[in-house]
Steps between C-alpha positions, in 0.01 A plus 500: 500500500580424138658163419808526283659212317866424463545239231781247526615313192712185510790538256698204628516202266544257790180294541555477881517878546237649733397863535624700801294488815458673834675288765266605783169681546686808629765510225541840336630348179555178310821304497661457156693194388803477276392342172826316434583158360803437721648623826683834487792550738560860606855558614575781748421841342362331186166607352263319263184595313231240578189455287178454700286331234225764518390824338236730650247759388437780748245782499657822366534668838678212679850358514624166626804489729755225539648496850759281672412247770645617830560147627696405191706818531589465870552124499675454166603844367274466194317816393381691197672768300295804395275468803212537490479385142219681320274340242320778312135465404584493127767229521381168355821299483614225734585624847862432588675547834866591562630306800837572655704307755650747748630230733843334512355160410358357178122453488304267273163598350281201422183472293194520726145465373217632716151365542193693376410812691229487763422865422378670184774441246396396157682417182356703217563599143662840504514743213845494347534879527369768734 
C-alpha cells in the first residue's frame, strides 16, 4: 500500500501553539483547537468563525472533513454549521471552523493547546499554491 503524506503547516503566531493530534489509537480524526487570544462567549443561537492555527496540503484526490463532536453537541448544544465542512485539496489557507450554540445557555470557548501527536503528524513547508 502506497504511503501518502498530508502536510500540516502551523500558521498560528502563538509560540505555545501545538499541532493537532489524535486523542486515542482508534481515533478516526484529529481534534482541532481554537487559535484564539481570549475566551469567546457564544450566546444562544450565536455563531462564530474560529481560526485553527493550521493550513494543510492534501493529495489531489483527497478532501479533509471538519465534523462536530457528538459529546459537545449533546451535552452543551455546540455544533458546526456547514457540516461536514469540506477542505478541498487545492485550498492552502488557514482552516477555520464555524461553531454555533443551539442551546438555551451561553457557552464559553477557551484557548486549548494540545501536546504533540503520538502518530505521524509532521509540520512541513507547504507550497503556497497548488
